[in-house]
Residue, then its C-alpha position, 0 to 999 in steps of 0.5 A: s500499500a502507499a502507507e507502507l511504501t511511505t514508512y519504508t521510503f522513510a526508513a530508507l532515507d533515514s539509512w541512507a542518511w546515517d550512511r552519510d553521517q546525517g541520520r535522524r537525530p533523537g527528537e527530531t520530527p520527520q519534517e525537521f529531518v528532511v529540511r536538514l537533509g535537503t540543506e545538506f543534499e539539495p536534490l533532496d529538498e523537495p522530495g524530502f519535503k514531501l516525503a515528511g508530509l506523506v509521514a505526517r499524513v501515515q501517522y496522524s491522519r485516518g484518511p487516505l494518502p493523496a493519489d499522486a503518493k506513489d509518484a512523490l515516493a518514486t521521486v525520493w528513490r530517483 
């Protein structure tokens, strides 16, 4: 599902960041994390921001993710 892909993609991004000594810090929200990553790795700025929005929706909303969620996730992977 798009929700599972969102969770998996966020975990993969965190793992990728740890490999570059930029992993998610204790207490750092997904939004804060991707903003920091986007500063360090500019190509991740917009895709990361969209990913953080999807993560927030998965964690805090009961509604479905937007129809274009999988497209946004594919951008992060590229």
